[in-house]
C-alpha positions as CSV (number, residue, x, y, z in Angstrom):
1,M,-106.0,-192.6,-28.2
2,R,-109.5,-194.1,-28.1
3,Y,-112.2,-192.4,-30.1
4,P,-116.0,-193.0,-29.7
5,I,-115.9,-195.5,-32.6
6,K,-117.6,-198.8,-32.2
7,L,-119.0,-201.7,-34.2
8,I,-122.8,-202.0,-34.3
9,A,-125.5,-204.2,-35.7
10,R,-128.8,-202.3,-36.0
11,K,-131.9,-204.3,-35.5
12,A,-133.8,-201.9,-37.8
13,K,-131.5,-203.0,-40.7
14,V,-132.2,-206.8,-40.4
15,N,-133.5,-208.2,-43.7
16,K,-136.1,-210.8,-44.0
17,N,-133.5,-213.6,-43.9
18,G,-132.3,-212.3,-40.5
19,I,-129.0,-210.9,-41.9
20,T,-127.8,-207.5,-40.8
21,P,-124.8,-205.4,-41.9
22,I,-122.1,-204.8,-39.2
23,S,-121.3,-201.1,-39.3
24,L,-119.0,-198.6,-37.6
25,Q,-120.5,-195.8,-35.6
26,Y,-118.6,-192.7,-34.8
27,C,-120.0,-190.0,-32.4
28,F,-118.5,-186.6,-32.4
29,P,-119.9,-184.8,-30.5
30,A,-122.2,-187.2,-28.6
31,E,-125.4,-186.0,-30.3
32,K,-124.0,-186.4,-33.8
33,R,-123.3,-189.7,-35.4
34,V,-122.0,-191.2,-38.6
35,V,-122.6,-194.8,-39.5
36,L,-120.4,-196.5,-42.1
37,S,-120.7,-200.0,-43.6
38,T,-117.9,-202.5,-43.1
39,G,-119.2,-204.8,-45.8
40,V,-119.6,-207.7,-43.3
41,N,-123.1,-209.2,-43.1
42,I,-124.2,-211.9,-40.6
43,P,-127.3,-213.0,-38.8
44,I,-127.9,-210.6,-35.9
45,Q,-127.9,-213.3,-33.3
46,Y,-124.2,-214.0,-33.9
47,F,-123.1,-210.5,-33.1
48,N,-122.3,-209.6,-29.5
49,R,-123.2,-206.0,-29.0
50,K,-121.4,-205.6,-25.7
51,T,-118.0,-206.9,-27.0
52,G,-118.5,-205.9,-30.6
53,R,-117.4,-209.4,-31.7
54,I,-118.8,-212.2,-33.8
55,S,-119.9,-215.3,-32.0
56,K,-117.7,-218.4,-32.4
57,E,-121.0,-220.3,-33.3
58,L,-121.4,-218.4,-36.6
59,P,-122.2,-221.0,-39.3
60,L,-119.5,-221.4,-41.9
61,E,-121.8,-220.4,-44.7
62,Y,-121.6,-216.8,-43.5
63,G,-117.8,-216.8,-43.7
64,N,-114.7,-217.6,-41.8
65,I,-114.9,-216.1,-38.3
66,R,-111.2,-215.2,-38.1
67,L,-111.3,-213.5,-41.5
68,L,-114.4,-211.6,-40.6
69,E,-113.0,-210.5,-37.3
70,T,-109.7,-209.4,-39.0
71,T,-111.7,-207.4,-41.5
72,L,-113.7,-205.7,-38.7
73,T,-110.5,-204.9,-36.7
74,Q,-108.8,-203.4,-39.8
75,K,-111.7,-201.2,-40.6
76,L,-112.0,-200.1,-37.0
77,R,-108.3,-199.2,-36.9
78,K,-108.6,-197.4,-40.2
79,A,-111.5,-195.3,-38.9
80,E,-109.5,-194.5,-35.7
81,D,-106.5,-193.5,-37.8
82,M,-108.6,-191.3,-40.0
83,V,-110.3,-189.5,-37.1
84,S,-106.9,-189.0,-35.5
85,Y,-105.5,-187.5,-38.7
86,A,-108.6,-185.2,-39.1
87,L,-108.3,-184.0,-35.5
88,K,-104.6,-183.2,-36.0
89,Q,-105.5,-181.1,-39.0
90,K,-107.7,-178.9,-36.8
91,N,-109.4,-177.4,-39.8
92,T,-111.1,-180.6,-40.8
93,C,-114.3,-181.9,-39.4
94,P,-113.5,-185.5,-38.3
95,M,-117.1,-186.7,-39.2
96,K,-117.0,-185.2,-42.6
97,F,-113.5,-186.5,-43.3
98,L,-114.4,-190.0,-42.2
99,K,-117.6,-190.1,-44.2
100,E,-115.9,-188.9,-47.4
101,N,-112.8,-191.0,-47.2
102,F,-113.6,-194.3,-45.4
103,N,-114.9,-196.2,-48.4
104,L,-112.1,-195.1,-50.7
105,D,-109.5,-197.7,-51.8
106,D,-108.1,-199.6,-48.8
107,K,-104.6,-198.6,-49.9
108,W,-105.4,-195.0,-48.9
109,G,-102.1,-193.5,-47.8
110,F,-101.6,-193.5,-44.1
111,E,-98.0,-193.0,-45.0
112,Q,-99.0,-189.4,-45.9
113,M,-100.5,-188.9,-42.5
114,S,-97.4,-190.1,-40.6
115,D,-95.2,-187.7,-42.6
116,E,-97.1,-184.6,-41.5
């Protein structure tokens, strides 16, 4: 199931060196949003807003493109799994759950979620 979670690079967060953090944005409902850091920082001109991908022209000094893309994909899937879990619980606000648990240890137990 697809949730309204997407990768964003906000122009308002660009530092003086032109670097911006890539974040996850989750909207639930449409007028409420939560923005979470992925830990990936690149020059804003190397992020394609439409596709949510990093440009292949990214200079090597900012990191390996494949590794960065893998990191972003894993974090996006983690957020989708967490929202799915929160929605199944029905008594948990998905935004609050995501905000409180997203930056916890990456070994956070999705095994627990599949058992329930």
